[in-house]
DRENDO-1510 file (C-alpha; in Angstrom, 1 decimal, always signed):
<recs>
REC; n; res; u; v; w
REC; 1; UNK; +91.2; +82.5; -0.2 .
REC; 2; UNK; +88.2; +84.8; -0.4 .
REC; 3; UNK; +88.6; +87.5; -3.1 .
REC; 4; UNK; +88.2; +90.8; -1.2 .
REC; 5; UNK; +90.2; +93.0; -3.5 .
REC; 6; UNK; +87.3; +95.1; -4.6 .
REC; 7; UNK; +85.9; +95.7; -1.1 .
REC; 8; UNK; +89.1; +96.0; +0.9 .
REC; 9; UNK; +90.1; +99.6; +1.8 .
REC; 10; UNK; +93.3; +100.9; +0.4 .
REC; 11; UNK; +96.2; +100.6; +2.9 .
REC; 12; UNK; +97.5; +103.7; +4.6 .
REC; 13; UNK; +101.3; +103.7; +4.3 .
REC; 14; UNK; +104.0; +105.8; +6.0 .
REC; 15; UNK; +107.3; +106.0; +7.7 .
REC; 16; UNK; +108.2; +106.5; +11.4 .
REC; 17; UNK; +111.5; +108.2; +12.1 .
REC; 18; UNK; +113.3; +106.3; +14.9 .
REC; 19; UNK; +116.6; +108.1; +15.2 .
REC; 20; UNK; +118.5; +107.1; +12.0 .
REC; 21; UNK; +116.0; +104.4; +11.2 .
REC; 22; UNK; +113.1; +105.3; +8.8 .
REC; 23; UNK; +110.7; +102.4; +9.4 .
REC; 24; UNK; +108.0; +101.7; +6.8 .
REC; 25; UNK; +104.6; +100.6; +7.9 .
REC; 26; UNK; +101.1; +99.8; +6.5 .
REC; 27; UNK; +97.7; +100.1; +8.1 .
REC; 28; UNK; +94.8; +98.1; +6.8 .
REC; 29; UNK; +91.4; +99.0; +8.2 .
REC; 30; UNK; +90.8; +101.0; +11.4 .
REC; 31; UNK; +93.4; +100.5; +14.2 .
REC; 32; UNK; +91.7; +103.1; +16.5 .
REC; 33; UNK; +88.8; +100.7; +17.3 .
REC; 34; UNK; +89.5; +97.5; +19.1 .
REC; 35; UNK; +92.8; +95.6; +19.2 .
REC; 36; UNK; +94.7; +95.6; +15.9 .
REC; 37; UNK; +96.8; +92.8; +14.6 .
REC; 38; UNK; +100.5; +93.5; +14.0 .
REC; 39; UNK; +102.3; +91.4; +11.3 .
REC; 40; UNK; +106.0; +90.7; +11.7 .
REC; 41; UNK; +107.8; +89.1; +8.8 .
REC; 42; UNK; +110.8; +86.8; +8.6 .
REC; 43; UNK; +114.3; +87.4; +7.5 .
REC; 44; UNK; +114.8; +88.3; +3.8 .
REC; 45; UNK; +111.1; +88.8; +3.4 .
REC; 46; UNK; +109.0; +91.9; +3.7 .
REC; 47; UNK; +105.3; +92.7; +4.3 .
REC; 48; UNK; +104.1; +91.7; +0.8 .
REC; 49; UNK; +106.2; +88.6; +0.4 .
REC; 50; UNK; +105.3; +87.2; +3.8 .
REC; 51; UNK; +101.7; +88.3; +4.4 .
REC; 52; UNK; +100.4; +89.8; +1.1 .
REC; 53; UNK; +98.1; +86.8; +0.4 .
REC; 54; UNK; +96.7; +86.8; +4.0 .
REC; 55; UNK; +96.2; +90.5; +4.7 .
REC; 56; UNK; +92.8; +90.9; +2.9 .
REC; 57; UNK; +91.3; +88.1; +5.1 .
REC; 58; UNK; +93.1; +89.1; +8.3 .
REC; 59; UNK; +91.8; +92.7; +7.9 .
REC; 60; UNK; +88.1; +91.7; +7.8 .
REC; 61; UNK; +86.6; +93.0; +11.1 .
REC; 62; UNK; +90.0; +94.2; +12.5 .
REC; 63; UNK; +92.7; +96.7; +11.9 .
REC; 64; UNK; +96.0; +95.4; +10.7 .
REC; 65; UNK; +99.4; +97.0; +11.1 .
REC; 66; UNK; +102.4; +95.6; +9.2 .
REC; 67; UNK; +106.0; +96.7; +9.3 .
REC; 68; UNK; +109.2; +96.2; +7.3 .
REC; 69; UNK; +112.1; +95.5; +9.7 .
REC; 70; UNK; +115.5; +97.3; +9.5 .
REC; 71; UNK; +117.1; +96.7; +6.2 .
REC; 72; UNK; +114.1; +94.9; +4.7 .
REC; 73; UNK; +111.5; +96.0; +2.2 .
REC; 74; UNK; +111.2; +99.8; +2.3 .
REC; 75; UNK; +112.9; +100.3; +5.6 .
REC; 76; UNK; +116.5; +101.5; +5.5 .
REC; 77; UNK; +119.5; +99.8; +7.1 .
REC; 78; UNK; +121.6; +101.5; +9.8 .
REC; 79; UNK; +124.8; +100.8; +11.6 .
REC; 80; UNK; +123.2; +98.4; +14.1 .
REC; 81; UNK; +123.3; +94.6; +14.4 .
REC; 82; UNK; +119.9; +92.8; +14.0 .
REC; 83; UNK; +118.5; +91.7; +17.3 .
REC; 84; UNK; +115.1; +90.8; +18.7 .
REC; 85; UNK; +115.3; +93.5; +21.3 .
REC; 86; UNK; +116.1; +96.2; +18.8 .
REC; 87; UNK; +113.4; +95.1; +16.4 .
REC; 88; UNK; +110.9; +95.0; +19.3 .
REC; 89; UNK; +111.7; +98.5; +20.2 .
REC; 90; UNK; +111.2; +99.6; +16.6 .
REC; 91; UNK; +107.8; +97.9; +16.5 .
REC; 92; UNK; +106.8; +99.8; +19.7 .
REC; 93; UNK; +107.9; +103.0; +18.1 .
REC; 94; UNK; +105.5; +102.4; +15.2 .
REC; 95; UNK; +102.7; +101.5; +17.5 .
REC; 96; UNK; +103.3; +104.6; +19.7 .
REC; 97; UNK; +103.2; +106.7; +16.5 .
REC; 98; UNK; +99.9; +105.2; +15.6 .
REC; 99; UNK; +98.5; +105.5; +19.1 .
REC; 100; UNK; +98.1; +101.7; +19.5 .
REC; 101; UNK; +98.5; +100.8; +23.2 .
REC; 102; UNK; +97.7; +97.0; +23.0 .
REC; 103; UNK; +97.8; +94.7; +20.0 .
REC; 104; UNK; +97.7; +91.1; +18.8 .
REC; 105; UNK; +101.0; +89.9; +17.2 .
REC; 106; UNK; +101.6; +87.5; +14.4 .
REC; 107; UNK; +105.3; +86.9; +13.8 .
REC; 108; UNK; +107.0; +84.4; +11.5 .
REC; 109; UNK; +110.6; +83.2; +12.1 .
REC; 110; UNK; +112.6; +86.3; +12.9 .
REC; 111; UNK; +109.3; +88.1; +13.4 .
REC; 112; UNK; +108.2; +85.3; +15.7 .
REC; 113; UNK; +111.3; +85.9; +17.9 .
REC; 114; UNK; +110.4; +89.6; +18.0 .
REC; 115; UNK; +106.8; +88.8; +19.0 .
REC; 116; UNK; +108.2; +86.6; +21.8 .
REC; 117; UNK; +110.4; +89.4; +22.9 .
REC; 118; UNK; +107.4; +91.8; +23.1 .
REC; 119; UNK; +105.2; +89.2; +24.9 .
REC; 120; UNK; +107.9; +88.6; +27.5 .
REC; 121; UNK; +109.4; +92.0; +28.0 .
REC; 122; UNK; +106.3; +94.2; +27.2 .
REC; 123; UNK; +103.3; +92.1; +28.3 .
REC; 124; UNK; +101.1; +95.2; +28.8 .
REC; 125; UNK; +101.3; +95.8; +25.0 .
REC; 126; UNK; +100.2; +92.3; +23.9 .
REC; 127; UNK; +96.8; +90.6; +24.1 .
REC; 128; UNK; +97.4; +87.5; +21.9 .
REC; 129; UNK; +100.5; +86.3; +20.2 .
REC; 130; UNK; +101.0; +83.9; +17.2 .
REC; 131; UNK; +104.5; +82.6; +16.9 .
REC; 132; UNK; +105.2; +80.8; +13.6 .
REC; 133; UNK; +108.2; +78.6; +12.7 .
REC; 134; UNK; +110.2; +80.0; +15.6 .
REC; 135; UNK; +112.1; +78.2; +18.4 .
REC; 136; UNK; +112.4; +79.9; +21.8 .
REC; 137; UNK; +115.9; +78.3; +22.1 .
REC; 138; UNK; +118.6; +77.1; +19.7 .
REC; 139; UNK; +118.0; +73.5; +20.9 .
REC; 140; UNK; +114.7; +73.6; +19.1 .
REC; 141; UNK; +116.3; +73.7; +15.7 .
REC; 142; UNK; +117.0; +70.6; +13.6 .
REC; 143; UNK; +120.8; +70.7; +13.8 .
REC; 144; UNK; +122.9; +73.6; +12.6 .
REC; 145; UNK; +122.0; +73.4; +8.9 .
REC; 146; UNK; +119.9; +76.5; +8.8 .
REC; 147; UNK; +122.4; +78.6; +10.8 .
REC; 148; UNK; +125.2; +77.4; +8.7 .
REC; 149; UNK; +123.3; +78.1; +5.5 .
REC; 150; UNK; +122.3; +81.6; +6.4 .
REC; 151; UNK; +125.7; +82.4; +7.7 .
REC; 152; UNK; +127.2; +81.4; +4.4 .
REC; 153; UNK; +124.7; +83.1; +2.1 .
REC; 154; UNK; +125.9; +85.4; -0.7 .
REC; 155; UNK; +124.1; +87.5; -3.2 .
REC; 156; UNK; +125.1; +85.1; -5.9 .
REC; 157; UNK; +123.1; +82.3; -4.1 .
REC; 158; UNK; +119.8; +84.3; -4.3 .
REC; 159; UNK; +120.4; +85.8; -7.8 .
REC; 160; UNK; +117.2; +85.7; -9.8 .
REC; 161; UNK; +115.0; +84.9; -6.9 .
REC; 162; UNK; +111.9; +87.0; -5.9 .
REC; 163; UNK; +113.8; +88.0; -2.7 .
REC; 164; UNK; +116.6; +89.6; -4.8 .
REC; 165; UNK; +114.1; +91.3; -7.2 .
REC; 166; UNK; +112.0; +92.6; -4.4 .
REC; 167; UNK; +115.0; +94.0; -2.5 .
REC; 168; UNK; +116.3; +95.8; -5.5 .
REC; 169; UNK; +112.9; +97.2; -6.3 .
REC; 170; UNK; +112.0; +98.5; -2.8 .
REC; 171; UNK; +115.1; +99.1; -0.8 .
REC; 172; UNK; +116.2; +102.6; -0.1 .
REC; 173; UNK; +119.7; +101.4; -1.0 .
REC; 174; UNK; +119.0; +99.0; -3.9 .
REC; 175; UNK; +122.4; +97.5; -4.7 .
REC; 176; UNK; +124.0; +94.1; -4.3 .
REC; 177; UNK; +126.6; +95.4; -1.8 .
REC; 178; UNK; +123.9; +96.4; +0.6 .
REC; 179; UNK; +122.0; +93.2; +0.0 .
REC; 180; UNK; +125.2; +91.3; +1.0 .
REC; 181; UNK; +125.3; +93.4; +4.2 .
REC; 182; UNK; +121.7; +92.3; +4.9 .
REC; 183; UNK; +122.7; +88.6; +4.4 .
REC; 184; UNK; +125.7; +89.0; +6.7 .
REC; 185; UNK; +123.6; +90.6; +9.5 .
REC; 186; UNK; +121.0; +87.8; +9.2 .
REC; 187; UNK; +123.8; +85.3; +9.6 .
REC; 188; UNK; +125.1; +87.0; +12.6 .
REC; 189; UNK; +121.7; +86.8; +14.4 .
REC; 190; UNK; +122.6; +83.1; +15.2 .
REC; 191; UNK; +125.5; +84.4; +17.3 .
REC; 192; UNK; +123.5; +86.1; +20.0 .
REC; 193; UNK; +121.1; +88.6; +18.4 .
REC; 194; UNK; +118.2; +86.4; +19.1 .
REC; 195; UNK; +119.1; +84.8; +22.4 .
REC; 196; UNK; +117.4; +81.8; +24.0 .
REC; 197; UNK; +114.5; +82.4; +26.3 .
REC; 198; UNK; +114.2; +80.4; +29.5 .
REC; 199; UNK; +111.5; +77.9; +30.2 .
REC; 200; UNK; +110.4; +80.2; +33.1 .
REC; 201; UNK; +110.0; +83.1; +30.7 .
REC; 202; UNK; +107.9; +81.1; +28.3 .
REC; 203; UNK; +105.7; +79.8; +31.1 .
REC; 204; UNK; +105.2; +83.3; +32.4 .
REC; 205; UNK; +103.9; +84.8; +29.1 .
REC; 206; UNK; +100.5; +86.3; +29.9 .
REC; 207; UNK; +99.1; +86.4; +26.4 .
REC; 208; UNK; +97.4; +83.3; +25.0 .
REC; 209; UNK; +99.8; +81.8; +22.4 .
REC; 210; UNK; +99.2; +80.1; +19.1 .
REC; 211; UNK; +102.3; +78.2; +18.0 .
REC; 212; UNK; +102.5; +77.1; +14.3 .
REC; 213; UNK; +105.1; +75.0; +12.7 .
REC; 214; UNK; +105.5; +73.1; +9.4 .
REC; 215; UNK; +105.8; +69.3; +9.7 .
REC; 216; UNK; +109.1; +69.7; +7.7 .
REC; 217; UNK; +110.2; +72.9; +9.3 .
REC; 218; UNK; +113.6; +73.8; +10.6 .
REC; 219; UNK; +112.0; +73.9; +14.1 .
REC; 220; UNK; +111.5; +70.4; +15.4 .
REC; 221; UNK; +108.1; +69.0; +16.2 .
REC; 222; UNK; +109.4; +67.9; +19.6 .
REC; 223; UNK; +110.3; +71.5; +20.4 .
REC; 224; UNK; +106.9; +72.8; +19.2 .
REC; 225; UNK; +105.2; +70.4; +21.6 .
REC; 226; UNK; +107.5; +71.4; +24.4 .
REC; 227; UNK; +106.7; +75.0; +23.6 .
REC; 228; UNK; +103.0; +74.1; +23.9 .
REC; 229; UNK; +103.5; +72.3; +27.2 .
REC; 230; UNK; +105.3; +75.3; +28.7 .
REC; 231; UNK; +102.2; +77.4; +27.7 .
REC; 232; UNK; +99.9; +75.0; +29.5 .
REC; 233; UNK; +98.9; +72.8; +26.6 .
REC; 234; UNK; +99.2; +69.1; +25.8 .
REC; 235; UNK; +96.4; +68.1; +28.2 .
REC; 236; UNK; +93.2; +66.0; +28.0 .
REC; 237; UNK; +90.9; +68.9; +27.2 .
REC; 238; UNK; +87.8; +66.8; +27.5 .
REC; 239; UNK; +88.4; +66.6; +31.3 .
REC; 240; UNK; +90.4; +69.7; +32.2 .
REC; 241; UNK; +89.2; +72.1; +29.4 .
REC; 242; UNK; +90.9; +73.4; +26.3 .
REC; 243; UNK; +93.9; +75.6; +27.2 .
REC; 244; UNK; +94.1; +79.1; +25.9 .
REC; 245; UNK; +97.4; +78.4; +24.1 .
REC; 246; UNK; +97.4; +76.1; +21.1 .
REC; 247; UNK; +99.6; +74.3; +18.5 .
REC; 248; UNK; +99.0; +74.0; +14.8 .
REC; 249; UNK; +101.2; +71.8; +12.5 .
REC; 250; UNK; +100.8; +72.6; +8.8 .
REC; 251; UNK; +101.2; +69.4; +6.7 .
REC; 252; UNK; +103.7; +69.2; +3.8 .
REC; 253; UNK; +105.2; +72.5; +4.9 .
REC; 254; UNK; +108.9; +73.6; +5.2 .
REC; 255; UNK; +110.3; +76.6; +6.9 .
REC; 256; UNK; +110.7; +78.6; +3.7 .
REC; 257; UNK; +107.1; +78.0; +2.7 .
REC; 258; UNK; +105.8; +78.2; +6.3 .
REC; 259; UNK; +102.7; +80.4; +5.4 .
REC; 260; UNK; +102.2; +79.2; +1.8 .
REC; 261; UNK; +99.1; +77.2; +2.6 .
REC; 262; UNK; +97.1; +80.4; +2.7 .
REC; 263; UNK; +93.6; +79.0; +3.3 .
REC; 264; UNK; +94.8; +76.7; +6.2 .
REC; 265; UNK; +96.9; +79.4; +7.8 .
REC; 266; UNK; +94.0; +81.9; +7.5 .
REC; 267; UNK; +91.5; +79.6; +9.1 .
REC; 268; UNK; +93.8; +78.7; +12.0 .
REC; 269; UNK; +95.0; +82.3; +12.7 .
REC; 270; UNK; +91.6; +84.0; +12.4 .
REC; 271; UNK; +89.9; +81.3; +14.5 .
REC; 272; UNK; +92.5; +81.9; +17.3 .
REC; 273; UNK; +92.1; +85.7; +17.1 .
REC; 274; UNK; +88.4; +85.5; +17.1 .
REC; 275; UNK; +88.3; +83.6; +20.3 .
REC; 276; UNK; +89.4; +86.8; +22.1 .
REC; 277; UNK; +86.1; +88.4; +21.1 .
REC; 278; UNK; +83.7; +85.4; +21.2 .
</recs>
C-alpha cells in the first residue's frame, strides 16, 4: 500500500448523541465537497481494526466517514438489541450531523448488512454501495457453523486476541462483563436482527453495487453469484455491455481475513468508486 502517512490530513473525530447512544465517528478529508465514502465495520471489529490499513488510500481525492457501531470501539452500548435497521438509523444520524445528504457505502459483514439496509430503505441517501462478505439471506451462508460459533462465543475464547485488547483499550465500559454482553448480542443477530432480504428488494436497489467475497468465506460463492445476477450481472459484457454492478472474489481469503489483502481490496474498491466520476 502507498505510504501516505506524512501527507494524509489528521482525522477529525467526534461523537454524535443519538438518545442514549454516544456514537463515535471519524472524518478523513473534506466531506463537504463531492460524495464521501462511509465505512461500516463488521462485528467485533472497529474502524481501525477493519479499515485502518485502507483509509489512507481511500481518502485520496474523497472524504471518508467511518463509524464505530453500538457497543464497538469507542461507541457505548445501550439497552437495545443489535439490528441492521437500528444501526442504519444510527449511521443516518451521524451523516445528518455532518451535513452529508448522499454518500457511497463500504460495509463488511455486519456493516455490509447495514449498507444493504440503507441502499434498500433509504435509496436517496446512497450513490454506490460495496457489500463485502455479506449474504442477503441466511441461505447464502455455508451451513450454520458461523452462527453456532458466534452464538457460543465467550470472553475466554477471545482472551489474548487483538479484539479483546482493543475492546478493553477503547470501550467506554472496558470490562469483560460488558464484552460478554457484546458477544451475546452479536450471537442474537442470527435470530432476526439482520433479516433476509427478498430477491425483489435486491433487484430494486438503485445504487450500483460491488459485491466482494473471499473464496474461502462463510458466504458461499454460489450465493455471491446469485447476488450479482439479481443486480444485473453475470452477462456476456462483450455483447450487452458491462453491468454497473460487479463481483470480486479475493483468493486465499476467509471471512475473518476478508479485507486483509490490502492492495487487492484497495484497487478493486477504488476502481469501482472512481467509475462514478469517470
